[in-house]
C-alpha positions in Angstrom: 102.5 131.3 88.8 102.9 127.6 89.6 99.7 125.6 90.4 99.6 124.2 94.0 99.2 120.5 94.2 96.3 119.2 96.2 97.3 117.8 99.6 95.1 115.6 101.8 95.6 114.3 105.3 93.7 111.8 107.5 94.2 110.2 110.8 92.6 107.5 112.9 93.2 105.4 116.0 93.1 101.6 116.2 92.9 99.1 119.1 96.0 97.0 119.6 94.7 93.8 118.0 95.5 91.7 114.9 92.1 92.7 113.5 93.4 96.3 113.3 95.7 95.4 110.4 93.0 94.7 107.9 91.0 97.6 109.3 93.9 100.0 108.7 94.2 98.7 105.1 90.5 99.2 104.5 90.5 102.8 106.0 93.6 103.6 103.9 92.0 102.2 100.7 88.9 104.2 101.3 90.7 107.5 101.8 93.1 107.0 98.9 90.0 106.1 96.8 88.4 109.4 97.9 91.6 111.2 96.9 91.8 109.4 93.6 95.1 107.8 94.1 96.4 105.4 91.5 96.0 101.7 91.9 99.8 101.1 92.2 100.0 103.7 95.0 97.1 102.1 96.9 98.5 98.6 96.7 102.0 99.7 97.8 100.7 101.8 100.6 98.4 99.0 101.9 101.4 96.7 102.1 103.6 99.2 103.9 100.9 100.3 106.3 100.1 96.6 107.1 103.7 96.0 108.1 103.9 99.2 110.2 100.6 98.5 112.0 101.5 94.8 112.5 104.7 95.9 114.3 102.8 98.5 116.4 100.1 96.1 117.6 102.8 93.6 118.8 104.8 96.2 120.8 104.4 95.9 124.6 102.8 99.1 125.9 101.3 100.2 129.2 97.6 99.9 129.7 95.1 100.1 126.8 97.1 102.5 124.6 95.9 102.6 121.0 97.8 102.7 117.7 97.7 106.0 115.8 97.8 106.2 112.0 98.3 109.3 109.9 98.2 109.4 106.1 99.3 112.4 104.0 98.8 112.3 100.3 99.8 114.7 97.5 99.6 114.5 93.7 96.8 111.9 93.7 98.9 109.4 95.6 102.1 110.0 93.7 103.6 111.0 97.1 102.4 109.4 100.3 103.5 109.6 103.9 102.3 106.9 106.3 102.9 107.3 110.0 102.1 104.7 112.7 102.5 105.7 116.4 102.6 103.4 119.4 103.4 103.9 123.1 106.1 101.3 123.2 109.7 101.8 124.1 112.6 101.0 121.9 113.3 101.5 118.2 112.5 99.0 115.4 115.4 97.6 113.5 115.6 95.8 110.2 116.2 92.2 110.8 117.6 89.5 108.5 115.6 86.4 109.4 116.6 82.9 108.2 114.7 81.1 105.5 112.7 79.0 108.0 111.8 82.0 110.3 108.0 82.8 110.0 108.3 86.5 110.9 110.7 89.4 111.1 110.5 90.6 107.5 108.2 93.6 108.0 110.8 96.4 108.0 112.7 94.7 105.1 109.5 95.1 103.1 109.1 98.7 104.2 112.7 99.4 103.3 112.3 97.9 99.9 109.0 99.7 99.0 109.5 103.1 100.6 111.4 106.0 99.2 112.6 106.6 102.7 111.5 105.7 106.3 112.5 106.4 109.8 111.5 106.6 113.5 110.9 109.7 115.5 110.1 110.2 119.2 106.5 111.3 119.9 106.1 114.9 121.1 104.6 113.9 124.4 107.6 111.7 125.1 105.6 108.4 125.2 106.5 106.0 122.5 107.5 106.6 118.9 106.2 107.2 115.4 107.5 105.1 112.5 107.0 106.9 109.2 107.5 105.9 105.5 107.3 108.0 102.4 106.2 106.4 99.1 106.8 107.8 95.7 105.0 106.1 92.8 106.4 106.2 89.2 103.9 109.0 88.4 105.8 111.3 90.8 109.2 110.8 89.0 109.5 113.6 86.5 110.2 112.6 82.9 113.7 113.5 81.6 113.9 116.9 80.1 114.5 116.8 76.4 116.6 119.7 75.2 115.9 120.7 71.7 117.9 123.0 69.5 118.0 126.5 70.8 116.2 129.2 68.8 119.3 131.3 69.3 121.8 128.9 67.7 
């Protein structure tokens, strides 16, 4: 029987403020530390989450809506799913800013670092969730070496 891999999940809510970006990184780092994720996974996840939360706190939303964050971790950080939800309309798009532009590179960074990412509508119909899945090198299976068969 195959051994089940340990899976962990955590979620938290943040106010819509620039100060929530370092707060999200700190909460992520603490959780991944608890779950004994590798340093490379932690660093990559922090960068991706920073970009997603930055986008979410800049979205125009009604009232005092918060930003939701969900983290799912398997294989000690070898596989991570990061989700950031906001109440804003529209869907984020990868932009190609010019050399002199000071912003607009967040989703380019997410696209470069994530195994895959996307956007889904929230179940309540208000806003969206942007998710990214990260796979660290530890999660890539080593090539199978086939030796001579006992039967040959």
